[in-house]
C-alpha positions in Angstrom: 12.7 10.2 -8.3 10.3 7.8 -7.0 11.9 7.3 -3.4 10.4 9.1 -0.5 11.1 9.6 3.1 7.6 10.1 4.8 6.4 10.5 8.6 5.4 8.0 10.8 2.0 9.3 10.5 2.0 8.9 6.6 4.0 5.6 7.0 1.0 3.9 9.2 -1.5 5.1 6.7 0.4 3.3 3.8 -0.1 -0.1 5.9 -3.7 0.2 5.0 -5.3 -2.4 2.6 -7.1 -1.4 -0.6 -7.0 2.1 -2.3 -5.9 4.6 0.0 -7.2 8.0 -0.9 -4.1 10.7 -1.4 -6.3 13.1 0.9 -6.1 11.0 3.8 -2.3 12.0 4.2 -0.8 15.1 5.4 0.0 17.8 3.1 3.6 16.6 2.2 2.8 13.2 1.5 -0.1 15.2 -0.9 2.2 16.9 -2.8 4.7 14.1 -3.4 2.0 11.9 -4.4 -0.3 13.9 -6.7 2.2 14.3 -9.7 3.2 11.0 -9.8 2.7 8.8 -13.0 0.3 5.6 -12.5 3.1 3.3 -11.5 5.3 1.7 -8.4 7.1 4.3 -5.9 9.2 3.7 -2.7 8.4 5.2 0.7 10.7 4.9 4.0 10.2 5.9 7.3 12.0 9.1 8.3 15.3 8.3 9.6 15.4 4.8 8.4 15.3 5.7 4.6 19.2 3.8 4.6 18.7 1.3 7.3 17.1 -1.6 5.1 17.9 -4.1 8.0 15.0 -2.6 9.9 12.8 -3.1 7.1 10.8 0.1 7.2 10.6 0.4 3.4 7.6 -0.4 1.4 7.0 0.0 -2.3 3.6 1.7 -3.2 1.3 1.8 -6.2 0.0 5.3 -7.6 -3.5 4.5 -9.3 -5.1 6.2 -12.2 -7.6 8.1 -9.7 -6.4 9.9 -6.4 -5.3 6.8 -5.1 -2.5 4.9 -3.6 -1.9 1.2 -2.9 0.3 -0.9 -0.7 2.3 -3.4 -2.6 3.4 -5.3 0.6 2.5 -9.0 2.0 0.2 -8.9 5.2 2.6 -10.8 7.1 5.3 -8.0 6.3 3.0 -5.5 7.0 2.3 -6.9 10.6 6.0 -7.1 11.2 6.3 -3.2 10.2 3.4 -2.7 12.6 5.4 -4.5 15.3 8.4 -2.1 14.6 6.5 0.9 14.7 5.0 -0.1 18.0 8.3 -0.3 19.6 9.7 2.5 17.8 6.4 4.8 18.9 5.6 3.1 22.2 1.8 3.7 20.8 -0.8 0.9 20.1 -1.5 1.4 16.2 -5.0 1.0 14.8 -6.6 -2.4 13.8 -6.7 -2.8 9.8 -10.3 -2.3 8.6 -11.9 -4.7 6.1 -11.7 -2.8 2.5 -14.8 -1.7 1.2 -13.8 1.2 -0.9 -12.7 2.2 -4.1 -10.5 -0.5 -6.3 -7.2 0.7 -7.5 -7.9 0.3 -11.4 -4.5 0.6 -13.2 -4.0 -1.4 -16.3 -7.1 -0.7 -18.4 -9.8 -3.3 -17.0 -12.8 -2.9 -15.4 -13.1 -4.0 -12.1 -14.6 -7.6 -11.9 -18.0 -8.0 -11.1 -19.5 -10.9 -9.3 -19.9 -13.9 -11.8 -17.3 -13.1 -14.0 -15.6 -16.3 -15.4 -11.7 -16.4 -14.4 -9.0 -16.8 -17.1 -7.6 -20.6 -17.7 -4.5 -19.7 -15.9 -6.6 -18.8 -12.5 -8.6 -21.7 -12.9 -5.7 -24.0 -13.1 -3.9 -22.2 -9.8 -7.5 -22.7 -7.9 -7.5 -26.1 -8.7 -4.1 -26.9 -7.5 -4.8 -25.0 -4.5 -8.0 -27.0 -3.7 
């Protein structure tokens, strides 16, 4: 099973950008996440597991190392933070810039400055300019 109900504190931590160390979470989350193999899993806020209309469910990625990564668009994260503020009555911490480890999953090395993008990436970048 790769679907888990997690605490509000852990759910808020899941909303961070970049690779998040598993050790940053509660013992309950650590025991759930560490045995997972590389790949996607789903977390839902406890009490809202079956309430998909509230959208307090997100897809996470278990990295090769001891990290997880949130696979949710920033605008959706902002919506979840707003709902969490309403539920908890507390202000959530601002998202920090990511300067931590890269979540390496598919056998590659992290790109280095000056690396040349693939043709497909270059074509997309050209269209977006």
